N, C-alpha and C positions, 0 to 999 in steps of 0.2 A: 382541475385537474393537478394532480399531487406535485406542487412546483417545489424543488428544494436549490437550494444554494449551498455551495462545497468551498469553506474557509478553508484557510491551509491546505489547498487541495491538491499541491504536488502535481506526481506525472498523474493521479488521476485513482489509484487504487479503490478509494470510497466512491468515487465520481462511479464509477464502474460497478461497485457493486450494489448501488446505489440503483441504475440506471436497469442492472439486471432487476431488479425488486419492482420494476415497472413502477419507479419517481422519477420526475421529470426534472432533470437536470438543467436548471435555466440560468445559470451562474455559477464561474468559479473566481477564487480570487486567491491570488498566491504572490508571494514579492519576488521568491526566485524566478530569473528570464530564462535558464532554460527549461526549468520544468515546465515552466507557464507555457514556453514555446511549445515544445512536447505534448501537453492538454490539449491545445488547440487542434494539432494534428489530430487528436486520437476523435476528439469531442469539435469538429467543424462547425455544428449547428449551436453551440453554446457560446452567449458572450462571456467574457475574459476580462478580467481586471487586474493587474500587476500593481498594486499597492498594500502599504503598510495599514494592517487590520486595526493597529492603534487607534491611529485617527480614523478612523471610518464610523459613520453614525446612522445607524440603523434606519431613520426615512431618506437617508443616502443612497442606502447601501439599495433598498428596493428600488430607488427612483432609477438609479443605474442600469437596472436589469427589470426596468417597467414593471415593476410587479407594485401593486397592492397590497396585498399582502402574500404569506407564504405558510407553506404544510409542514418544512422541515426545514431544519436549519445544522447541518453536519460539518463536521470537521475534526483536523490533527493536529494543536496548536503546537509547537514546538516541544522535543521532548528532552533533547539534549541537557537541560539542567536538570533534569529531574535523573536522568538515566543513571544508573547504578556503575555503566560502565565507563562514567564522568566523574567530577569532583560531588555531584548534587547540589554544584552549590544554590542559598537560599536566597542570594541574591544576584542571581544572573537573571539580566533585564529582558531573558526572553521567556522567563515562567509567568512574567506581567501577563504575557499573550496571552493566556490559558483564565486568564479573569474577563481578560476583552473579551474572549469569544461568547461567556456568559453576560455581563453586559448586553451584547448586540441581541442577544436573543431575548431579554427585557423588553429594549429596543423596538424589537422586532415584533413579539410574540407568535411565533410558529404555533403549528400545532402540536410539535414534536421536536427536540433536539437531539444530537450527540454527539457527542466531544470523545476523543481516542487519545490515549497515551501509554507510557512505558507501566510499568510494575512500582518502578520507584517512585511517583509520585504519589503511592500512599503512606512514603515513611514518614513519619511521625514530624519530623522537619518541617514538612510543608502543609501542615492542618492550618495554617495560617492562610495560605492561598489558597486554599480548597474552602473554608470558611468564610471568604471573602466573595469568592467564586459563587456560592450556593445562595449567600446572602442578596446575589440580585434575583434570583431566580423564586425562591420561595413563596413567597407571598401567591403567583400568580401559576407554579408547579408541582406535579407530585414525580419530587426525585427519587427515582429509584438510589439502593446504595450501588457502589460500585461494582459493576460486573465483569470479573475477571475469569478471561477464555484463554484459550491454546488452540491456535491455529492446525497445531495438528489432530485435533479433537475433530475435526469442523473438514476434513478431506482436503488439509491443503498440507504435504509431505515436507514440513519444518516446524519446529515446537518455535514457536514463537507467542510467546505468554503477551497479552495487551489488557488493560481495563479501557471498558467503556463507562459512560457517561450519560446517562438518558432519563430526559423528563419529557412529560406530558401534559399539556399545558391543563388546570384544572377543571377548567365548563365541557372540556373533553371526555366522554363514553368512554371505555375502556377495560378489558378483561385482561390485560396483560399483567402477567406475573414476574417476578424475579426469578424463580425455579423456572419455567419455560425457557430463560435466556441459558442460567446456569448451566442447565442440563442439555442443552443444542450437542447432539452428537451427529458426524456422518461417517460412512466407510472409510478411512483410512487409506491413504495414499502413501505408498514407498517413492525413495530416491528412483529407484530403477524405472517405478511406471514413472513418474515424472519427465525422465530424461527418454522416454519411448520416440524414435523415428530421429533422434536426433545423435547415431551411435555412430560415429565417426570421429577421429582426432588430425583430419587436415583440416584446421582451420586458417581463415585469411588471419595475416602476420603484419600486413603489412600497415597504410596511416587510412583508417577507416573513413575519415574526414574526406577523402578524395572517393571515396570508391561507392556513395549512392547507397548509403545503406547496409553494404555487402550483404548482397542478395544469398541465397545459399539453400542450393535443393535440400528438402527431406526427404529422408527415408520413409517408406511407407507407415502409416499412421493405421493404428489397429481399429475397428469399430468399435464406440462407446468407452474407448480409452479415455486415460485421463486427459490426453495431448486433446483430443477432440472436442473432450465433454467444456473442456474450458474455453477451447477458440471460437464455441457455438453464441460463448456468452455474448448479450445484445449486439453481436454483430447485424443485424439488420435496424440498426436504431441509432446506432453511434459505428464511429471508428473511419478511418484515413481508407476513400475506396480505393488508391492505387495498392495500399498494403493490404487488403482487403482483396483484389483481384489477384496479385504474387501469390498470397497464403493459398486462397480458393481454387484458381484455375491452374496456378502455376507449381505449387505445391511448394512456395519459395518461403523462408523467415528471414530476417535481418539477425545482426546482434552476434552469428558465431565468428566473434573475434578470438584470437587466439590469445597467449601471453608468453614473451620467450622467455625457457628456461635454459641455466647453461648446463651439460652435461652432469656436471657435480651436483644441480637441486634433481634435475632427471635422478640420479639413482639414487639422491636419499629417498624420494616418493616413489620408488618402486618398491623397495622394501619393507613402506607400510603396512599393515595390516588394516582392516577399515575399523574407523574409531580411532586410531590412533593420529599421533599431531606430532607433525615434521618441528625438530624441536630449536630449529633455528627463524624457520618462516613462522612458528606459531599455527600453519594449515593445517587444519585434520583432515584427514580421510574421509570421504563419505563412505556408509554403508550401504550397499544398494538396498539392502529389505528393512533400514533404517530411516528416521527423521534428518534431513540438514538441520544443522543448529543455526538460530537467529541470523541471518543474512546483516550484515552493519550496513551504515552508508559512508563512514570515513569521515573527515574533519572539515570543517570548512576553510575558506580561505584564510579567514583571520586565525587560525587555529592549524597553519600550515599547510593544509588543502593534501593530509596526508591519506592515502588509498585504506578502505579496508582490510582485514584480513581475508582472503578468500577461501575455501573450500578447497581439499581435490578433488580431482573425479574418481568417482569409486573404481574404474577399469583403464582409465588411463592416466598417464605420470604427466601431468598439468592443472593447473586449474580452472575453474571451472569458467565457461564462458558467459556473457551479460544474457544472451538468449537460455541457455541454461539454469541461471538463477532468477528470470522470468515466470520459467516453466514453476519453479519451487516455488516462487512466492504463489502461482496461481492467474499470472497472467494468458491471457490470449497470444498465439503464436505470432497474430496480426497486428497487435499491438506493439505501439513505436515506443522506441526510447531513444536519448540522444546516441548518436553515431559513437561516439569514443566510449569508449571502458572507462573510464575514470565519471564522469558526467552520467554514464547508464549505473553503473554502479548502485550510487548516490541514489538516483530515482528508484532504484527498488529496493534497496536496501531500508529508504524512508516512507516506502509506502506501507498502507493497509493491504491485506490480504483482501482480493476482492471476492474470491470465495466465502471467506470471511464476514465479510463486509454483508454479502447480499444475505446470507443467511441471519443476520441480525436485525438489516431491517426487511426481511419476508416476516418474521417473526410478529415484530412491530406492528406494521401494518394491519396484520391479518387479524391483532387484538383492537383497532380502533374503531368503535362504531361511527364512525365518518366516513361522506362520502368522496 
């Protein structure tokens, strides 16, 4: 079995992409209690560990997940300290978690590893962090140059550039080339295509925590549409049974939760053209024939718990709902997020697109000469 563990798993974007690429997820580690709770709902047969990665030892991690060896170690270490949207503080303590990921690779010695982060991590000021991380594995791994990819080139309706750090153990024969990853391309998907089946403006406006995830009937989805394709991802392997039954048999989804806008805000939104930004809220009106800008996660509680700016729907005078954000990010309609808007947008904004992840994992696996 190609067993893998996902560190800093969040809600499960990398996890879903990996399972869709036929990797066997045996464990997930995440410190955020809301994120790991939702990961457990979506991956019910996977073992979960709510613990700080910096204090974990490789042998203990394997033991906790009942593994003697590992095919792959994957994860997205926190990016806040590296992001150009923040202060890019070299002394942000979260930056050290990137090094701890590579330390665990050295201690576990998986066949391959993959770490994901924002482009800001490649800023020269962070080179000492990258050097320290790479030194952990340079002796035993073929380390590829950082791979920069944008989700919009891989069939995801959002412009979301990310950097992937990939290594293969030196005793493993492989034919993987950096060019194979850099040149990955899939048919482009627009915002309008992403929202197909969700074309209504009558959203739930109450307290979602008391409404059992706010199940909402879908409009008809076209065969082989983007929505149908992403909702078939790993549906026979993972997923919450209630949510899958609601989707596949009753055509219902969660997360169609609206935001109350004042008449003044609605008037401002109504005069915007696609691609224009509301000067007050800084929300951009989505172009139905284009891509959504990168969805943000907002700030953590220690930074004030501010919600990220949400884009405006291309056809309705409101910001998008969590389910629409999930579509943009490439998550299946049956995939569950926290029932509140604040936590669900945070979980979606922090995630790797599973479509993007799947394409990368598939490319790596098919070039490894190992059973």
